[in-house]
BAMARNU-69911 format. One line per 10 residues: number of its first residue (from 1); their letters; for each residue z, x, y of N, C-alpha, C. Coordinates in steps of 0.05 Angstrom, whole numbers, always signed. Atoms other than C-alpha are relative to their C-alpha. Layout:
N
NUM) a) Z,X,Y,Z,X,Y,Z,X,Y ~ ... .
END
This chain:
97
1) mplkirelpe) -6,+21,-17,+3,-1,-6,-3,+14,+32 ~ +3,-17,-19,-23,+39,+62,+20,-10,+28 ~ -12,+5,-22,+13,+39,+128,-8,-10,+30 ~ +3,+15,-11,-2,-13,+172,+6,+12,+37 ~ -5,-12,-28,-5,+21,+253,+19,-27,+7 ~ -18,+25,-15,+20,-50,+279,+23,-9,-20 ~ -27,+8,+22,+74,-58,+222,+18,+28,+9 ~ -14,-18,-3,+102,+10,+250,+23,-6,+27 ~ -12,+2,-18,+160,-3,+292,+9,+21,+23 ~ -4,-25,-20,+184,+37,+358,+32,+6,-13 .
11) gvivpvpgte) -29,-15,+3,+243,+87,+341,+2,-2,-33 ~ -10,+8,+23,+245,+68,+265,-17,+30,-21 ~ +9,-20,+14,+232,+126,+215,-10,-11,-31 ~ +15,+12,+20,+178,+99,+162,-14,+23,-20 ~ +14,-23,+10,+155,+140,+97,-28,-15,+3 ~ +29,+19,+4,+81,+127,+93,-7,+3,-33 ~ -4,+9,+32,+72,+99,+23,-33,+19,-16 ~ +10,-18,-2,+36,+141,-21,-7,+37,+1 ~ +6,-29,-10,+46,+211,+13,+32,+12,+1 ~ -18,-6,-10,+98,+253,+20,+7,+13,+35 .
21) afavrrrgev) +2,-2,-25,+106,+240,+90,+6,-22,+20 ~ -8,+27,-3,+141,+193,+139,-16,+3,+34 ~ +11,+8,-26,+120,+168,+211,+15,-14,+20 ~ -12,+4,-19,+154,+155,+274,-15,-8,+33 ~ +7,+8,-26,+135,+119,+336,+12,-3,+19 ~ -19,+5,-24,+166,+129,+402,-20,+2,+24 ~ +14,-1,-26,+139,+114,+470,-30,-6,-7 ~ +32,-7,+2,+70,+97,+441,-10,+13,-19 ~ +18,-21,+15,+56,+156,+404,+14,+2,-31 ~ -3,-3,+28,+60,+171,+332,-2,+27,-11 .
31) yvyrtnapmr) -3,-25,+12,+90,+228,+297,+1,+0,-25 ~ +9,-2,+37,+75,+244,+223,+9,+27,-11 ~ -14,-27,+11,+118,+296,+187,-3,+0,-31 ~ +2,-13,+26,+123,+325,+117,+35,-11,-8 ~ -24,+12,+2,+182,+290,+83,+23,+20,-4 ~ -19,-23,-3,+219,+353,+63,+12,+14,+18 ~ -12,-21,-29,+270,+386,+111,+1,+31,-13 ~ +0,-32,+1,+268,+459,+118,+22,+10,-25 ~ -20,-6,+21,+338,+464,+74,-6,-9,-24 ~ +9,+10,+30,+322,+466,+1,+13,-24,-8 .
41) tatsppraww) -22,+15,+13,+385,+424,-14,+2,-23,+17 ~ -4,+24,-25,+378,+377,+50,-19,-25,-14 ~ +12,+23,-8,+362,+305,+49,-28,-3,+4 ~ +31,+0,-10,+290,+289,+64,+0,-19,+20 ~ -3,+14,-27,+281,+267,+139,-5,-25,-1 ~ -5,+34,-2,+267,+191,+119,+32,-11,+3 ~ -33,+7,-5,+352,+193,+110,+4,+3,+20 ~ -15,-6,-27,+357,+218,+180,+3,-22,+21 ~ +2,+24,-23,+364,+180,+242,-11,+9,+19 ~ +13,-10,-31,+327,+182,+308,+11,-5,+22 .
51) rgdylictch) -14,+3,-28,+363,+192,+374,-13,+11,+22 ~ +14,-12,-21,+328,+199,+438,-27,+12,-7 ~ +18,-15,+11,+272,+250,+425,+7,+20,-21 ~ -3,-21,+35,+298,+285,+355,+12,-17,-20 ~ +2,+8,+27,+306,+267,+289,+35,+16,-10 ~ -18,-17,+16,+373,+289,+252,+4,-8,-31 ~ +1,+8,+21,+374,+300,+182,+36,-9,-5 ~ -24,+9,+13,+439,+263,+146,+14,+22,-17 ~ -19,-17,+15,+456,+320,+105,+20,+25,+9 ~ -8,-25,-12,+461,+382,+141,+8,-6,+38 .
61) rcrfdlrtga) +4,+4,-29,+459,+347,+215,-16,+19,+15 ~ +24,-20,-18,+403,+395,+236,-13,-20,+14 ~ +18,+16,-17,+366,+368,+295,-25,+11,+6 ~ +30,-14,+5,+288,+372,+300,-15,-18,+27 ~ +12,+9,-24,+247,+356,+365,-15,-13,-8 ~ +15,+19,+10,+213,+290,+346,-32,+6,+8 ~ +32,+0,-11,+143,+314,+391,-3,+27,-17 ~ +11,-25,+17,+137,+381,+355,+11,+8,-23 ~ -8,+0,+28,+181,+385,+293,+23,+33,+3 ~ -22,-24,-5,+223,+443,+325,+29,+0,-11 .
71) sltpeltaep) -20,+1,+16,+283,+460,+298,+25,+3,+34 ~ -8,+2,-33,+338,+443,+363,+29,+15,-9 ~ -31,-16,+9,+405,+478,+316,-16,+25,-19 ~ +16,-17,+12,+371,+548,+299,+28,+9,-21 ~ -17,-14,+10,+442,+562,+279,+3,-12,-36 ~ +6,+13,+21,+430,+518,+223,-23,+8,-16 ~ +21,-8,+13,+365,+524,+207,-23,+9,+18 ~ +22,-10,-25,+309,+558,+251,-36,-7,-10 ~ +18,+12,+15,+256,+531,+203,-8,-31,+15 ~ +11,+28,-6,+210,+464,+233,-2,-23,-20 .
81) lkklryrieg) +15,+19,+19,+194,+407,+202,-24,-1,+6 ~ +27,-1,+1,+119,+407,+181,-10,-20,+9 ~ +19,+23,-16,+81,+363,+232,-29,-4,-14 ~ +30,-1,+16,+14,+336,+195,-10,-18,+18 ~ +21,+14,-5,-50,+308,+220,-5,-26,-5 ~ +5,+28,+14,-68,+239,+216,-20,-10,+16 ~ +28,+14,-21,-124,+196,+239,+5,-36,-9 ~ +3,+32,+5,-124,+118,+242,-34,-6,-5 ~ +21,+12,+14,-177,+78,+206,+7,-26,-2 ~ -1,+40,-3,-183,+3,+227,+28,+9,+13 .
91) delvvef) -36,+5,-4,-110,-9,+223,+16,+20,-15 ~ -14,-16,+25,-90,+41,+171,+6,+26,+13 ~ -6,-26,-4,-54,+109,+186,+3,+15,-30 ~ +5,-26,+19,-84,+167,+143,+13,+29,+4 ~ -9,-32,+1,-48,+229,+135,-16,+13,-5 ~ +10,-25,+8,-84,+298,+128,+12,+20,-8 ~ -18,-18,+7,-53,+338,+88,-14,+30,-4 .
END
């Protein structure tokens, strides 16, 4: 079941079905990242929460810039989230791995 852009609510972390990715819409922009967090034992970002312009991983409380994926807590991890390219086909979000 593909992810419909019209069904992507503002500020909610949504897994992209059939992929290892999640999407977030913020101020009309869509951001797509690979699901696995930089820390090998960490919970994946869909189990994170969103606050302002950053995501917080629930496992280690690492913060990541929503726009770039950069770590905002280098003392916990310097690795960024992997930002993924995507395209819109009709009303569907298609992730490019």
